C-alpha positions in Angstrom: 65.2 -50.0 18.7 63.7 -47.2 16.4 61.3 -49.5 15.0 59.5 -50.1 18.3 58.6 -46.2 18.5 57.7 -45.9 15.0 55.8 -49.5 15.2 51.9 -48.3 15.5 50.7 -51.9 15.4 47.9 -52.1 18.1 47.4 -48.6 18.4 43.7 -48.4 17.2 42.6 -51.7 19.4 44.4 -49.3 22.7 42.0 -46.5 21.1 38.9 -48.4 21.4 39.8 -49.7 25.1 40.2 -46.3 25.9 37.2 -45.1 24.6 35.1 -48.3 25.8 36.4 -47.3 29.2 35.2 -44.0 29.0 31.7 -44.7 28.1 31.6 -47.5 30.8 32.7 -44.5 33.2 30.2 -42.1 32.1 27.5 -44.8 32.0 28.3 -45.3 35.5 27.8 -41.5 36.4 24.6 -41.8 34.9 23.4 -44.8 36.6 24.4 -43.3 40.0 22.6 -39.7 39.1 19.5 -41.5 37.7 19.6 -44.0 41.7 19.3 -40.3 43.5 15.9 -39.9 45.2 15.8 -36.2 43.7 16.1 -36.9 40.0 13.7 -39.7 40.4 11.5 -37.6 41.8 11.9 -35.0 39.2 11.5 -37.5 36.2 8.6 -38.9 37.7 6.8 -35.9 37.8 8.3 -34.9 34.1 6.2 -38.4 33.0 3.1 -37.9 35.5 2.5 -34.7 33.5 3.0 -35.7 30.2 0.8 -39.0 30.7 -2.2 -36.9 32.1 -4.9 -36.6 29.4 -6.6 -33.2 29.0 -10.3 -33.1 30.1 -12.6 -31.8 27.1 -12.5 -28.5 26.6 -9.3 -27.4 27.2 -9.4 -28.1 30.5 -10.6 -24.8 31.9 -13.4 -25.1 34.2 -17.3 -25.0 32.6 -15.4 -24.7 29.3 -18.1 -25.9 26.4 -17.8 -29.2 25.0 -18.6 -29.3 20.9 -17.8 -27.7 18.0 -16.9 -24.7 19.6 -14.7 -24.3 22.0 -12.7 -21.4 21.5 -13.4 -17.8 23.2 -15.7 -16.3 20.3 -18.9 -18.9 21.1 -22.1 -18.0 21.9 -23.7 -20.2 24.8 
């Protein structure tokens, strides 16, 4: 009977199964969160802001376009 309790054959397989189930559970939670409207709109706003191209001169109205675009430029 002591051989049954000391034998660890198959223990690593069981550990892999538990880790795999935990990973699937975490993935399921992430999918549920990503499908919520508020998270989608937040991510969409972040992506749109990141993809906006800046205008020449740093985007400031009336900014000079050319070699000198800094505050020390003379008109």
